[in-house]
Every structure is written in C-alpha cells, then in structure tokens.
C-alpha positions as CSV (number, residue, x, y, z in Angstrom):
1,M,4.4,-1.7,15.7
2,P,2.4,-1.3,18.9
3,Q,4.3,-0.3,22.1
4,D,3.9,-3.9,23.5
5,S,5.9,-5.2,20.6
6,P,9.1,-7.0,21.4
7,F,10.9,-4.4,19.3
8,A,9.6,-1.4,21.2
9,A,12.6,-1.3,23.6
10,L,15.2,-2.0,21.0
11,D,17.0,0.9,19.3
12,D,17.7,1.1,15.6
13,G,21.3,-0.2,16.0
14,V,20.2,-3.4,17.8
15,L,17.6,-4.0,15.1
16,A,20.2,-3.5,12.4
17,R,22.6,-6.0,14.1
18,R,19.7,-8.5,14.4
19,V,19.1,-8.2,10.6
20,A,22.8,-8.5,9.8
21,A,23.1,-11.6,12.1
22,A,20.2,-13.3,10.4
23,G,22.3,-13.6,7.2
24,G,20.8,-16.1,4.7
25,S,17.5,-16.6,6.5
26,P,16.1,-13.0,6.8
27,D,14.5,-11.9,10.1
28,S,11.4,-10.4,8.5
29,A,10.0,-9.0,11.8
30,A,13.2,-7.1,12.5
31,E,13.5,-5.9,8.9
32,T,9.9,-4.7,8.9
33,E,10.4,-2.8,12.1
34,L,13.6,-1.2,10.9
35,Y,11.9,-0.2,7.6
36,R,8.9,1.2,9.6
37,R,11.3,3.4,11.7
38,L,13.6,4.6,8.9
39,A,11.1,5.2,6.1
40,P,9.7,8.5,7.5
41,R,13.2,9.9,7.9
42,V,14.2,9.0,4.4
43,R,10.9,10.4,3.0
44,L,11.5,13.7,4.8
45,Y,15.0,13.9,3.4
46,G,13.7,13.2,0.0
47,L,10.9,15.8,0.3
48,R,13.4,18.4,1.5
49,H,16.1,17.8,-1.2
50,L,14.0,16.6,-4.2
51,R,10.9,18.6,-3.5
52,D,8.7,16.0,-5.1
53,R,6.6,13.5,-3.2
54,H,6.9,10.8,-5.9
55,A,10.7,11.2,-6.1
56,A,10.8,11.0,-2.3
57,A,8.8,7.8,-2.3
58,D,11.3,6.4,-4.9
59,L,14.1,7.4,-2.6
60,V,12.6,5.6,0.3
61,Q,12.3,2.4,-1.7
62,Q,15.8,2.6,-3.2
63,V,17.7,3.5,0.0
64,L,15.9,1.1,2.3
65,L,16.1,-1.8,-0.1
66,M,19.8,-1.2,-0.5
67,T,20.2,-0.9,3.2
68,L,18.5,-4.2,4.0
69,E,20.5,-5.9,1.2
70,R,23.7,-4.6,2.6
71,L,22.8,-5.6,6.2
72,R,21.9,-9.1,5.0
73,A,25.2,-9.5,3.2
74,G,27.2,-8.1,6.1
75,G,28.2,-5.0,4.1
76,V,27.5,-2.5,6.9
77,R,30.6,-2.1,9.0
78,E,28.9,-0.5,12.0
79,P,25.2,-1.6,12.2
80,E,24.8,0.3,15.4
81,R,25.2,3.5,13.4
82,I,22.5,2.5,10.8
83,A,20.9,6.0,10.9
84,S,24.2,7.5,9.7
85,F,24.5,4.8,7.0
86,V,21.0,5.6,5.8
87,L,21.7,9.3,5.8
88,G,24.8,8.8,3.7
89,A,22.9,6.5,1.3
90,C,20.2,9.2,1.0
91,R,22.8,11.8,0.1
92,M,24.5,9.6,-2.5
93,T,21.2,8.5,-4.0
94,V,19.9,12.0,-4.3
95,L,23.1,13.1,-6.0
96,E,22.8,10.2,-8.5
97,M,19.1,11.0,-9.2
98,R,20.0,14.6,-9.9
99,R,22.9,13.6,-12.2
100,G,20.6,11.3,-14.1
101,T,18.1,14.1,-14.6
102,R,20.8,16.5,-15.8
103,R,22.1,13.8,-18.2
104,R,18.6,13.3,-19.6
105,E,18.1,17.0,-20.0
106,A,21.4,17.5,-21.7
107,L,20.7,14.6,-24.1
108,M,17.3,16.1,-24.9
109,E,18.8,19.5,-25.6
110,A,21.5,18.0,-27.8
111,W,19.6,15.3,-29.7
112,G,15.9,15.8,-29.2
113,D,13.3,18.3,-30.1
114,R,10.9,18.6,-27.2
115,T,8.1,19.5,-29.5
116,E,8.6,16.2,-31.4
117,A,8.6,14.1,-28.2
118,Y,4.8,14.1,-28.1
119,E,2.3,15.0,-30.8
120,A,-1.3,14.9,-29.8
121,P,-3.3,12.8,-32.2
122,E,-5.8,14.6,-34.3
123,P,-9.3,14.1,-32.9
124,L,-11.2,11.3,-34.6
125,V,-14.4,12.4,-36.1
126,L,-16.9,9.7,-37.0
127,D,-19.8,10.2,-39.3
128,P,-22.7,8.7,-37.3
129,D,-24.9,8.1,-40.4
130,R,-22.0,6.3,-42.1
131,L,-21.3,4.2,-39.0
132,A,-24.9,3.2,-38.8
133,G,-24.9,2.1,-42.4
134,C,-21.7,0.1,-41.9
135,L,-23.2,-1.6,-38.9
136,E,-26.3,-2.5,-40.9
137,A,-24.0,-4.0,-43.6
138,L,-22.7,-6.5,-41.0
139,S,-24.5,-9.9,-40.5
140,E,-26.9,-10.2,-37.6
141,R,-24.4,-12.3,-35.6
142,E,-21.6,-9.9,-36.2
143,R,-23.8,-6.9,-35.2
144,S,-24.9,-8.8,-32.0
145,V,-21.2,-9.6,-31.1
146,V,-20.1,-6.0,-31.7
147,A,-23.1,-4.5,-29.8
148,A,-22.6,-6.8,-26.8
149,S,-18.9,-6.3,-26.8
150,F,-18.7,-2.5,-27.1
151,F,-22.1,-1.1,-26.1
152,A,-22.9,-3.6,-23.3
153,D,-19.1,-3.9,-22.4
154,K,-19.3,-7.7,-22.1
155,Q,-16.4,-10.1,-22.2
156,A,-16.2,-12.7,-25.1
157,D,-17.2,-15.5,-22.8
158,Q,-20.3,-13.6,-21.6
159,V,-21.3,-12.8,-25.2
160,G,-20.7,-16.4,-26.2
161,A,-22.9,-17.7,-23.4
162,E,-25.7,-15.4,-24.6
163,L,-25.4,-16.3,-28.2
164,G,-24.6,-20.0,-27.8
165,L,-21.0,-19.6,-29.0
166,K,-17.6,-20.3,-27.6
167,G,-15.5,-17.3,-26.3
168,G,-12.8,-17.9,-29.0
169,N,-15.4,-17.9,-31.7
170,V,-16.8,-14.6,-30.4
171,R,-13.3,-13.1,-30.5
172,V,-12.8,-14.2,-34.2
173,I,-16.2,-12.9,-35.2
174,R,-15.5,-9.6,-33.4
175,H,-12.1,-9.3,-35.1
176,R,-13.5,-9.8,-38.5
177,A,-16.5,-7.5,-37.9
178,L,-14.1,-4.7,-36.8
179,A,-12.0,-5.2,-39.9
180,R,-15.1,-4.9,-42.0
181,L,-16.3,-1.8,-40.1
182,R,-12.8,-0.2,-40.4
183,E,-12.8,-0.8,-44.2
184,C,-16.4,0.5,-44.6
185,M,-15.5,3.7,-42.6
186,G,-12.6,4.3,-45.0
187,G,-9.7,3.1,-42.8
188,T,-7.2,0.4,-43.8
189,P,-8.5,-3.2,-43.4
C-alpha cells in the first residue's frame, strides 16, 4: 500500500485487532494490508527452512490463510503479537510438511518401487506412407474434418461453419474418422 494509505501508521498488531474485531463481515482492506506485510516474512522463513521456493510459496498460503481464519474466528489470544503467532505457525507448518515428506518416503521405500512409479512410453513410430493410405481411404468429408481439426488446428464449430455442418456433427464425424484411422493403422478400434 502507498505511504498515504490509512494503514501506513498502523502497526501489525492494530491491523490484527481490526481483522479480529470485524468478525463475520471481514475487513478486506485490513486483511489485505496484513497479508501484504506478513507474506515476505513467511516466504523468507520458508526459503531458509525448506530451501525450495515452491514450498516457501505454499507455506505463505497455508500460514496466512490459517492466520486470517483464526483472527476472524477470535482464535488468536493476543492479536497485538501477531508476528509471534505467525512465526509459531510457520514453525509448526514446516515441521508438518517435513513429517509428511518423511512419511511419503518411508511408504515408497516399504511399498513402492521407484522405477515402477513412472515408465516412459515407447516412442510412437508412424509409417507416413501407411498413414497417407489410411487418410485416402476416408471419405472426402471425413478427410476435410480431420485435416481442418488437426492440421489447421480449428475447433469443431469453426470446421462446421466452413463445411456447412453443425459443431456436434463435426465432432461425430471426427470421432468416427479417428476410429477408422486407428483401425487402419493397426491399433484397436
């Protein structure tokens, strides 16, 4: 917020009390300012203790969402010490994140084979001559729909407008043409 903001002179504790006092009707301006002030601190804590910028960004979201929810519900005993509350929430959240990571790793070691977790698919090799022959076997309308859909990258409604068809009809034609191409190329229909 700019320096001439009504919040510029307020400290974090006053903002936290203001959020807590709003109760059922949130004070969005005070919450936004409190978030703006606390987010960099939480991010730095996360970067230092988690050493991953994505995990630090997750920490910011988790901690500040929980803080705002607790403030709204009156669950923060000393709103004037909001920075201490946020630091404690950071500590506890980081510990929980680490525990979760250790649990997942232990489960993977006990029950999973990491090499089976992901197998790269075999590269698909198409015979261009065979594909050309399969495309020739399609009707003119099916060929036009497939070409416009995949080579010109057009949506069904656009193809339909060009061919004088409805978008739903184009999708049916495309579906059937792809099934015929798959069968012709040796795949399952």
